[in-house]
Wavefront OBJ file of the C-alpha trace (Angstrom):
o trace
v 34.699 -44.997 -11.247
v 37.459 -43.396 -9.169
v 39.144 -40.086 -9.970
v 42.212 -38.522 -8.426
v 41.900 -34.848 -7.517
v 44.791 -32.644 -6.486
v 43.843 -30.715 -3.337
v 44.931 -27.103 -2.913
v 47.344 -28.094 -0.164
v 49.056 -30.535 -2.499
v 47.747 -33.730 -0.857
v 46.224 -36.237 -3.306
v 42.914 -37.903 -2.317
v 40.471 -40.250 -4.054
v 36.859 -39.222 -4.219
v 33.969 -41.431 -5.153
v 31.969 -39.602 -7.816
v 28.766 -41.307 -6.710
v 29.215 -39.941 -3.195
v 29.908 -36.527 -4.597
v 26.647 -36.638 -6.542
v 24.719 -37.611 -3.423
v 26.323 -34.765 -1.492
v 25.507 -32.339 -4.284
v 21.910 -33.537 -4.343
v 21.639 -33.067 -0.600
v 23.110 -29.598 -0.913
v 20.585 -28.716 -3.613
v 17.723 -29.981 -1.456
v 18.993 -27.898 1.464
v 19.352 -24.842 -0.792
v 15.822 -25.265 -2.173
v 14.399 -25.641 1.319
v 16.271 -22.531 2.422
v 14.956 -20.580 -0.558
v 11.414 -21.747 0.135
v 11.734 -20.709 3.764
v 13.047 -17.296 2.713
v 10.121 -16.909 0.312
v 7.696 -17.826 3.070
v 9.244 -15.203 5.340
v 9.147 -12.652 2.543
v 5.428 -13.240 1.978
v 3.918 -13.864 5.453
v 0.674 -15.792 5.857
v -2.195 -13.726 7.258
v -3.980 -16.923 8.315
v -1.208 -17.604 10.855
v -1.239 -14.091 12.304
v -2.229 -13.743 15.957
v -3.130 -10.322 17.320
v -2.318 -9.127 20.832
v -5.496 -7.011 20.589
v -3.757 -4.201 22.455
v -5.233 -1.462 20.277
v -8.765 -0.598 21.387
v -11.096 0.587 18.649
v -12.819 3.862 19.715
v -16.565 4.304 19.304
v -16.332 7.717 17.638
v -13.896 9.744 15.550
v -12.034 12.908 16.597
v -15.209 14.972 16.070
v -17.508 12.704 18.120
v -19.172 11.108 15.070
v -19.066 7.558 13.734
v -16.139 6.778 11.434
v -16.535 7.368 7.683
v -19.865 9.174 8.150
v -20.304 11.246 4.997
v -23.697 12.671 5.958
v -23.057 14.175 9.413
v -20.046 16.040 10.744
v -18.027 19.235 10.775
v -16.243 18.403 7.526
v -19.206 17.062 5.531
v -19.449 19.879 2.964
v -15.698 20.023 2.294
v -15.552 16.246 1.898
v -18.529 16.159 -0.474
v -17.060 18.868 -2.706
v -13.840 16.890 -2.796
v -15.609 13.755 -4.061
v -17.640 15.737 -6.560
v -14.437 17.017 -8.183
v -12.826 13.573 -8.024
v -15.736 11.712 -9.579
v -16.124 14.205 -12.415
v -12.440 14.448 -13.332
v -10.948 10.987 -12.766
v -11.349 9.581 -16.280
v -9.539 6.723 -17.992
v -7.573 9.119 -20.217
v -6.662 11.409 -17.318
v -5.281 8.533 -15.242
v -3.235 7.096 -18.128
v -1.680 10.470 -18.854
v -0.809 11.449 -15.290
v 0.525 7.995 -14.445
v 2.950 8.237 -17.381
v 4.149 11.585 -16.063
v 4.786 10.446 -12.495
v 6.384 7.111 -13.359
v 9.442 9.139 -14.413
v 10.190 9.671 -10.685
v 12.010 12.912 -11.438
v 10.510 15.238 -8.816
v 13.031 14.746 -5.997
v 15.558 12.465 -4.344
v 15.231 11.951 -0.586
v 14.891 9.408 2.191
v 11.679 8.013 3.687
v 11.869 9.914 6.973
v 12.549 13.172 5.146
v 9.341 12.547 3.227
v 7.438 11.844 6.466
v 8.412 15.273 7.756
v 7.029 16.930 4.619
v 3.578 15.696 5.605
v 3.550 18.186 8.483
v 2.262 20.554 5.801
v -0.586 18.333 4.546
v -4.188 17.955 5.777
v -6.470 15.535 3.892
v -9.637 17.281 2.620
v -11.334 13.947 1.866
v -11.159 12.665 5.450
v -14.316 13.092 7.566
v -12.519 11.723 10.642
v -9.410 13.863 11.088
v -8.061 17.336 10.327
v -4.579 16.831 11.762
v -1.280 17.002 9.816
v -0.730 13.692 8.030
v 2.495 12.790 9.843
v 0.417 12.266 12.983
v -1.971 9.957 11.141
v 0.986 7.906 9.874
v 2.460 7.519 13.341
v -0.928 6.805 14.919
v -1.536 4.005 12.387
v 1.951 2.562 12.792
v 1.873 2.620 16.598
v -1.600 1.054 16.701
v -0.580 -1.848 14.477
v 2.690 -2.188 16.391
v 0.675 -2.814 19.561
v -1.436 -5.501 17.936
v 1.315 -7.210 15.922
v 4.671 -6.479 17.632
v 6.586 -9.093 15.625
v 5.549 -7.922 12.151
v 7.991 -5.039 11.672
v 7.265 -4.824 7.922
v 3.634 -4.120 8.813
v 4.666 -1.301 11.169
v 6.701 0.303 8.380
v 3.929 -0.206 5.827
v 1.592 1.701 8.137
v 4.124 4.491 8.518
v 4.607 5.008 4.781
v 1.198 4.120 3.337
v 0.139 7.765 2.909
v 3.472 9.336 1.935
v 2.164 9.825 -1.592
v 0.101 12.746 -0.281
v 3.168 14.915 -0.909
v 1.670 15.246 -4.401
v -0.256 18.285 -3.123
v 3.023 20.121 -2.407
v 4.527 22.507 -5.020
v 7.723 20.497 -5.479
v 5.703 17.427 -6.478
v 3.287 19.081 -8.879
v 0.853 20.718 -6.426
v -1.957 18.496 -7.654
v -5.514 19.292 -6.538
v -6.601 17.117 -3.647
v -9.150 15.299 -5.809
v -6.142 13.837 -7.692
v -4.320 12.843 -4.506
v -6.607 11.708 -1.674
v -9.944 9.981 -1.108
v -11.360 6.556 -1.848
v -10.006 4.982 -5.029
v -11.845 3.074 -7.767
v -11.028 1.553 -11.171
v -11.461 3.619 -14.304
v -12.226 1.927 -17.602
v -15.306 0.083 -16.319
v -18.679 1.002 -14.842
v -18.558 3.030 -11.622
v -20.041 0.966 -8.800
v -22.799 2.443 -6.640
v -20.850 1.545 -3.485
v -18.504 4.450 -4.257
v -18.981 7.360 -1.840
v -21.107 10.151 -3.391
v -21.762 8.003 -6.435
v -24.199 10.533 -7.948
v -21.372 12.764 -9.158
v -20.067 10.095 -11.510
v -22.951 10.970 -13.805
v -20.988 14.082 -14.784
v -17.863 12.054 -15.612
v -17.257 11.837 -19.415
v -16.683 8.063 -19.099
v -20.081 7.470 -17.490
v -21.925 7.125 -20.813
v -18.990 5.962 -22.910
v -19.979 2.457 -24.136
v -16.335 1.354 -23.991
v -16.051 2.079 -20.269
v -19.603 1.802 -18.952
v -20.108 -1.976 -18.881
v -19.545 -4.023 -15.738
v -16.102 -5.225 -16.845
v -15.314 -2.417 -19.281
v -11.852 -2.877 -20.825
v -10.948 -5.653 -18.340
v -11.806 -9.325 -17.913
v -12.955 -11.260 -14.861
v -10.107 -12.610 -12.755
v -7.531 -10.432 -14.527
v -5.985 -9.364 -11.208
v -6.090 -5.986 -9.508
v -2.629 -5.089 -10.777
v -4.092 -5.026 -14.299
v -6.683 -2.400 -13.369
v -6.092 1.282 -13.932
v -7.032 2.837 -10.598
v -8.083 6.448 -10.052
v -4.891 8.445 -9.608
v -3.762 9.383 -6.124
v -1.282 8.937 -3.316
v -1.813 5.165 -3.124
v -0.639 4.305 -6.625
v 2.112 6.918 -6.504
v 3.641 5.566 -3.276
v 3.354 2.001 -4.593
v 5.252 3.106 -7.688
v 7.947 4.856 -5.634
v 8.456 1.862 -3.311
v 8.561 -0.729 -6.091
v 10.803 1.188 -8.488
v 13.280 2.029 -5.725
v 13.741 -1.646 -4.850
v 12.030 -1.973 -1.477
v 12.328 -5.382 0.203
v 8.884 -5.125 1.801
v 6.840 -8.287 1.166
v 4.249 -8.239 -1.596
v 1.507 -7.925 1.021
v 3.005 -4.589 2.098
v 2.966 -3.253 -1.452
v -0.613 -4.475 -1.875
v -1.661 -2.562 1.259
v 0.011 0.624 0.043
v -1.623 0.407 -3.385
v -5.166 -0.533 -2.371
v -5.722 0.775 1.174
v -8.102 3.473 -0.151
v -10.018 1.034 -2.365
v -12.945 1.006 0.087
v -15.598 -0.016 -2.468
v -13.786 -3.366 -2.693
v -12.409 -4.097 0.763
v -15.473 -2.782 2.613
v -18.333 -3.602 0.232
v -16.985 -6.244 -2.157
v -17.476 -4.107 -5.276
v -15.254 -4.957 -8.274
v -14.425 -8.343 -6.726
v -14.861 -10.004 -10.126
v -11.415 -8.717 -11.088
v -9.536 -10.352 -8.203
v -7.234 -13.328 -8.725
v -6.073 -15.825 -6.078
v -3.056 -13.726 -5.056
v -5.313 -10.698 -4.527
v -7.572 -12.748 -2.255
v -4.610 -13.769 -0.091
v -3.335 -10.216 0.162
v -6.800 -8.871 0.929
v -6.599 -10.607 4.318
v -3.590 -8.439 5.139
v -5.417 -5.324 3.970
v -8.261 -6.079 6.367
v -5.739 -6.479 9.201
v -4.220 -3.126 8.288
v -7.508 -1.296 7.793
v -8.582 -1.512 11.437
v -5.434 0.242 12.580
v -5.466 2.749 9.735
v -9.065 3.900 10.086
v -9.701 3.686 13.818
v -6.377 5.051 15.062
v -7.191 8.597 13.906
v -7.134 10.769 17.001
v -6.379 14.211 18.417
v -3.865 12.555 20.766
v -0.445 13.120 19.232
v 2.379 10.576 19.064
v 5.753 11.766 20.420
v 7.685 11.890 17.140
v 11.182 12.038 18.623
v 10.485 9.118 20.938
v 9.473 6.697 18.156
v 11.704 8.065 15.397
v 14.757 5.807 16.093
v 12.622 2.657 15.816
v 11.118 3.618 12.482
v 14.439 4.806 11.112
v 15.825 1.328 11.805
v 12.969 -0.224 9.813
v 13.481 2.204 6.960
v 17.154 1.196 6.796
v 16.121 -2.468 6.751
v 13.609 -2.258 3.917
v 14.612 0.774 1.814
v 17.715 2.424 0.329
v 18.931 5.609 2.040
v 17.724 7.783 -0.838
v 14.769 7.219 -3.151
v 13.677 8.818 -6.401
v 10.236 10.417 -6.164
l 1 2 3 4 5 6 7 8 9 10 11 12 13 14 15 16 17 18 19 20 21 22 23 24 25 26 27 28 29 30 31 32 33 34 35 36 37 38 39 40 41 42 43 44 45 46 47 48 49 50 51 52 53 54 55 56 57 58 59 60 61 62 63 64 65 66 67 68 69 70 71 72 73 74 75 76 77 78 79 80 81 82 83 84 85 86 87 88 89 90 91 92 93 94 95 96 97 98 99 100 101 102 103 104 105 106 107 108 109 110 111 112 113 114 115 116 117 118 119 120 121 122 123 124 125 126 127 128 129 130 131 132 133 134 135 136 137 138 139 140 141 142 143 144 145 146 147 148 149 150 151 152 153 154 155 156 157 158 159 160 161 162 163 164 165 166 167 168 169 170 171 172 173 174 175 176 177 178 179 180 181 182 183 184 185 186 187 188 189 190 191 192 193 194 195 196 197 198 199 200 201 202 203 204 205 206 207 208 209 210 211 212 213 214 215 216 217 218 219 220 221 222 223 224 225 226 227 228 229 230 231 232 233 234 235 236 237 238 239 240 241 242 243 244 245 246 247 248 249 250 251 252 253 254 255 256 257 258 259 260 261 262 263 264 265 266 267 268 269 270 271 272 273 274 275 276 277 278 279 280 281 282 283 284 285 286 287 288 289 290 291 292 293 294 295 296 297 298 299 300 301 302 303 304 305 306 307 308 309 310 311 312 313 314 315 316 317 318 319 320 321 322 323 324 325 326
């Protein structure tokens, strides 16, 4: 079959429809391949990641003790009191209620770097390894991971922003008590696992003896996926919410890191693993990559903020809008 088509320039040409169909098919194949490649770039494969190993893990924390030692150290008592309050008060009903409040994102409108600067006012009471303002911890983490993985700019930015949710302790953002902002996270709505730090204080939590929430799976089912769990409320889930709702283009692995980087019972001890699905298992590899640079980069040696600021501002512009709702 031959058809005559009038070209825009007024010259008549004959086109073979069969050839056109072949060309269209080829174009569709090319488009699909391009889309697949874009998807692969958007969700990088941790199995293909090669580290430069430029960041050297120190033997001791800023106080001369081993990292995450909750029995010995200058901040032991403060940290224990923090977890006592957290484990007593983080109930299923509390988390549902406060999450509904903060999902409104009506506290402020500002850019990422502006938020980073607010963390000059925040020190994490749950951290046995560092008592420095949080902006230094963010930059230390980001610069450490930048040394190891110079080509993964999304990972550098994820490290920079992973703790921005700690602004929740500031008056403008609700001035929440630190037990509702920082510290290791855990699911509510199921039995509290003994791998949680200072587990004994869960016995005073109203959910501890509630038959609905005290079984191994509680209100969840095995393999349901971590995104279906209600996690203890804090900076992790808040920053995940802010990033997602404001349309970040960070890969899913970056959002996973932000949301679960404090979920130490799982990524250090394997607790609650029955809830993971296949996507969680893939993303967990990235969380382990991140964790080394997050935990062991904590130091009294400060990063020169003005020196590194232009680099991180360029990444912010790449992956986030200029202003976000918080």
